[in-house]
C-alpha positions, -999 to 999 in steps of 0.1 A, spaced: -571 -410 -130 -608 -406 -139 -630 -416 -110 -661 -439 -113 -695 -428 -101 -701 -417 -66 -696 -446 -42 -717 -430 -15 -748 -432 -37 -745 -470 -42 -766 -492 -19 -747 -518 0 -765 -546 -18 -751 -533 -52 -714 -530 -43 -705 -563 -61 -720 -550 -94 -704 -516 -88 -670 -531 -86 -676 -552 -117 -691 -525 -138 -671 -494 -127 -639 -504 -110 -625 -535 -128 -603 -525 -157 -612 -532 -193 -590 -557 -211 -583 -532 -239 -571 -506 -215 -548 -530 -196 -533 -541 -229 -526 -505 -239 -509 -498 -207 -489 -530 -207 -477 -524 -242 -463 -490 -231 -447 -508 -201 -430 -533 -224 -415 -505 -244 -401 -489 -213 -387 -523 -203 -370 -525 -237 -355 -490 -230 -342 -501 -196 -324 -531 -211 -308 -510 -238 -299 -478 -219 -268 -491 -202 -252 -507 -233 -216 -496 -235 -218 -473 -205 -187 -476 -183 -192 -445 -162 -195 -466 -130 -163 -485 -139 -182 -516 -149 -206 -528 -174 -241 -525 -160 -268 -550 -169 -305 -551 -162 -310 -585 -144 -347 -583 -142 -377 -559 -145 -407 -566 -122 -441 -549 -123 -452 -541 -87 -480 -520 -72 -515 -524 -86 -505 -537 -120 -482 -563 -104 -506 -576 -78 -538 -576 -98 -557 -549 -80 -555 -521 -107 -585 -499 -111 -603 -490 -143 -583 -463 -161 -556 -463 -135 -525 -447 -150 -497 -452 -125 -474 -482 -131 -445 -491 -109 -414 -510 -120 -385 -524 -100 -354 -528 -120 -327 -551 -106 -292 -540 -117 -259 -559 -118 -240 -529 -104 -256 -534 -70 -239 -561 -49 -251 -551 -15 -276 -527 2 -247 -504 11 -236 -502 -26 -272 -495 -37 -273 -465 -14 -239 -453 -25 -243 -452 -63 -281 -448 -65 -279 -412 -78 -252 -421 -104 -276 -447 -118 -304 -422 -121 -281 -398 -140 -272 -426 -164 -309 -432 -171 -315 -395 -177 -287 -393 -202 -297 -425 -220 -333 -414 -222 -325 -383 -242 -302 -401 -266 -314 -402 -302 -307 -439 -305 -338 -446 -283 -362 -427 -305 -366 -459 -326 -386 -474 -297 -416 -453 -308 -419 -432 -277 -426 -395 -283 -434 -366 -261 -421 -383 -230 -411 -363 -199 -389 -375 -171 -392 -364 -135 -369 -373 -106 -381 -382 -71 -359 -392 -42 -357 -429 -48 -370 -433 -84 -374 -418 -119 -409 -412 -133 -415 -414 -170 -446 -396 -181 -460 -411 -213 -494 -395 -216 -516 -407 -201 -494 -432 -183 -469 -425 -155 -442 -452 -151 -422 -450 -118 -389 -468 -121 -371 -479 -90 -335 -493 -93 -328 -520 -67 -303 -545 -55 -314 -581 -63 -311 -592 -27 -332 -623 -31 -312 -635 -61 -328 -665 -80 -345 -677 -48 -378 -695 -50 -402 -667 -41 -428 -692 -28 -405 -700 1 -391 -679 29 -359 -661 17 -326 -671 34 -323 -655 69 -291 -639 59 -310 -616 35 -329 -600 63 -299 -599 86 -279 -579 60 -309 -556 55 -311 -548 92 -274 -543 95 -274 -519 66 -293 -495 88 -309 -476 59 -337 -452 63 -369 -472 67 -382 -483 34 -352 -472 13 -344 -508 4 -380 -519 0 -378 -521 -38 -354 -550 -34 -383 -569 -19 -409 -558 -45 -414 -593 -57 -424 -605 -22 -447 -575 -18 -463 -583 -51 -467 -620 -43 -482 -612 -9 -512 -596 -27 -512 -613 -61 -524 -648 -51 -553 -637 -29 -589 -646 -38 -607 -626 -64 -633 -614 -39 -606 -599 -17 -592 -581 -47 -627 -566 -52 -626 -553 -17 -591 -539 -22 -604 -521 -53 -634 -507 -33 -611 -494 -6 -587 -480 -31 -615 -462 -50 -628 -448 -17 -594 -435 -8 -588 -418 -41 -623 -403 -43 -630 -392 -7 -595 -388 9 -569 -379 -17 -592 -359 -39 -605 -339 -9 -571 -333 7 -546 -332 -21 -519 -314 -1 -521 -334 31 -494 -358 41 -517 -388 37 -506 -425 42 -496 -445 12 -522 -467 -5 -501 -497 3 -508 -492 41 -545 -492 35 -542 -523 13 -523 -542 40 -549 -531 66 -576 -545 43 -558 -578 39 -555 -580 77 -592 -572 82 -601 -600 58 -577 -625 74 -590 -619 109 -626 -612 101 -634 -641 78 -606 -666 86 -595 -661 50 -628 -672 34 -631 -669 -3 -667 -657 -2 -679 -629 19 -701 -597 17 -683 -567 3 -703 -543 23 -692 -560 56 -656 -559 45 -659 -522 36 -675 -513 70 -649 -533 89 -620 -514 72 -637 -481 79 -642 -490 116 -605 -500 119 -594 -467 103 -612 -449 131 -591 -467 157 -558 -460 139 -541 -450 172 -544 -487 184 -534 -505 151 -504 -527 154 -500 -553 127 -472 -575 114 -468 -607 94 -440 -633 96 -448 -648 61 -412 -642 48 -391 -642 79 -389 -658 114 -386 -641 147 -365 -670 160 -334 -653 146 -323 -629 174 -314 -601 150 -347 -602 131 -367 -608 163 -351 -578 181 -357 -556 150 -394 -565 149 -399 -561 186 -383 -526 185 -406 -517 156 -436 -528 175 -428 -506 205 -430 -474 184 -459 -451 183 -490 -465 166 -504 -470 140 -479 -497 131 -483 -517 99 -451 -535 91 -444 -543 55 -446 -581 53 -416 -581 30 -395 -556 50 -395 -558 88 -376 -525 90 -404 -505 74 -435 -493 92 -455 -482 62 -480 -463 85 -455 -440 103 -456 -403 101 -489 -396 82 -522 -378 88 -543 -407 98 -566 -384 116 -579 -371 82 -584 -407 70 -603 -415 102 -626 -386 97 -633 -396 61 -639 -432 73 -665 -420 98 -683 -402 70 -683 -433 48 -701 -454 75 -730 -429 73 -735 -434 36 -758 -457 15 -729 -480 8 -728 -490 44 -766 -494 49 -788 -523 40 -822 -521 23 -840 -516 56 -818 -486 64 -799 -505 91 -761 -502 92 -745 -533 77 -728 -555 102 -690 -556 103 -666 -584 111 -651 -589 146 -615 -577 140 -592 -564 168 -567 -536 162 -539 -560 169 -540 -598 164 -539 -623 193 -505 -635 203 -492 -667 218 -482 -663 254 -462 -691 271 -467 -690 308 -437 -706 326 -435 -717 362 -407 -735 380 -418 -771 386 -448 -770 363 -454 -776 326 -458 -746 303 -492 -731 298 -501 -718 263 -526 -690 261 -537 -669 231 -541 -633 244 -549 -600 227 -522 -574 235 -549 -549 246 -564 -573 272 -556 -564 308 -530 -584 327 -557 -589 353 -577 -608 327 -547 -629 319 -543 -638 356 -579 -648 358 -574 -672 328 -543 -687 345 -562 -690 378 -590 -709 360 -565 -732 342 -543 -740 372 -566 -734 402 -542 -712 421 -554 -695 452 -523 -675 461 -511 -641 449 -500 -643 412 -470 -623 401 -462 -622 363 -430 -609 349 -411 -610 316 -377 -603 302 -367 -593 267 -333 -604 253 -306 -582 268 -331 -563 290 -341 -563 326 -369 -585 340 -401 -564 345 -432 -570 366 -465 -570 346 -489 -548 365 -525 -560 367 -540 -527 356 -519 -526 324 -519 -547 293 -492 -564 272 -495 -535 248 -485 -512 277 -451 -529 276 -449 -530 238 -456 -567 236 -473 -574 203 -457 -607 192 -454 -641 209 -437 -640 242 -428 -659 274 -439 -647 308 -430 -661 342 -456 -669 369 -448 -668 406 -475 -680 429 -470 -666 464 -486 -666 499 -488 -636 521 -465 -620 533 -441 -633 506 -429 -611 479 -408 -617 448 -372 -609 439 -354 -612 406 -320 -629 405 -298 -620 375 -275 -648 364 -240 -641 348 -255 -647 314 -279 -618 318 -310 -639 322 -332 -633 353 -354 -656 373 -382 -647 398 -383 -662 433 -408 -660 462 -392 -650 495 -404 -643 530 -391 -609 543 -379 -624 576 -363 -656 563 -326 -658 559 -308 -652 526 -298 -689 527 -335 -698 519 -332 -680 486 -299 -697 478 -315 -730 484 -342 -722 458 -315 -711 434 -297 -744 440 -329 -764 433 -335 -746 400 -300 -740 386 -280 -768 402 -254 -744 417 -246 -753 452 -256 -726 478 -220 -724 491 -208 -716 456 -233 -687 452 -226 -650 458 -256 -627 459 -252 -589 457 -276 -560 462 -266 -524 457 -229 -533 458 -232 -553 490 -225 -591 493 -254 -607 511 -246 -629 541 -264 -662 545 -276 -656 581 -292 -621 575 -328 -617 564 -342 -596 535 -355 -568 557 -320 -563 571 -308 -553 537 -338 -532 528 -348 -557 500 -383 -550 488 -407 -565 463 -394 -569 427 -359 -557 433 -331 -574 413 -302 -592 430 -270 -602 411 -258 -638 412 -222 -648 406 -201 -678 415 -175 -674 443 -139 -673 431 -121 -706 430 -153 -726 427 -165 -747 398 -179 -731 366 -214 -717 367 -238 -743 353 -260 -736 323 -295 -724 333 
């Protein structure tokens, strides 16, 4: 792709006109490209006619333009077009993985058949890549990705059925392998954004091509899609989704975020809900991985930022911030938006006998800072202990010198508050259903005192309770010191045999 003039020589005040005059595509060029794409679409709809090599008649259900041409952020003279082709032979993600190579072989055989020369395409080359076929129609490269139409005829303006994402997660494919099935959602996530944001996306894309890819052609650089998502996030957080903003501020903000790539952790729930336990657990596991993390909004199994040379991109971003495009007319660096490397999350603070307290907290804020906010809200003077428990996991203490990020917490969560007086300490009691609760106990008080707290909270009479620690059944009249029970240990609760069923907690 031919590059426009040097971005670094453009003053910040002229970036709008630079995008308009140098980056936005000409209508004639777009029409020429789209005409070639229509010809390829015609080929795709014809190439399977009469083919029974898969034991069934294969039909093209739909062809969708994705990538830059699909979402409306194409650059002037850009030559790469991406098409997702939904085929009738794919009935599940498993089936798509199983016969993917056979479909690509059918395309190759069909492409070289003489019957298709009537389409008017000449001097066309075909190349195969792991998950697609690339047709090279000078000067246009069309990448064709076969896919299972997982969304069916669903209204793409609504959240897809939960079952779609549950089946995707259960398919356990390599991350991103099934992303083409969600190409329409990826396209729509970008397509309906404001024109000014698309100008910023073009600016970031141009910078990436000219100063990153062109300078380091052999490096394992992150995909453009990851930078596009990061740009959308910067705009959402930095402007509160305003339609009008200064391009130079947006560019500076993205460059600053790129320099902090090791802290980036971003996800969206536009197309799915974390309320479903399978989806929620999948996303939480993803968010615990090494950063940078940028989850594909349409595919929660795919961290599009994983495994690339972000250090190179960060170096180039640092250089960009020193250029004319990031300085105003008085030779002062343009201001950037206030954007954190991870969005604030909702934290619900629970305490027995009190109403829930809702806080919005940044995952990188210290737990000590969270405790101070709770103290100001509730006026506690005692020792605060905070803990949390993930589904299926053990309850953990939140240490004051750590942050939520230290525990991999980057989405909405519940934490439990225990307010204690010296010399009390906390113990966790694990119920038969796997859920744990925290209790404040005095080291020299009898075990019976804890059982009374459990009865007050759960409704299970103390004489029906059996508490165990390290394989020993705790006797009511002994104290905690006697059993060597210390701060934050976990005791196991069960009901004594022959007693009434354990009540719901």
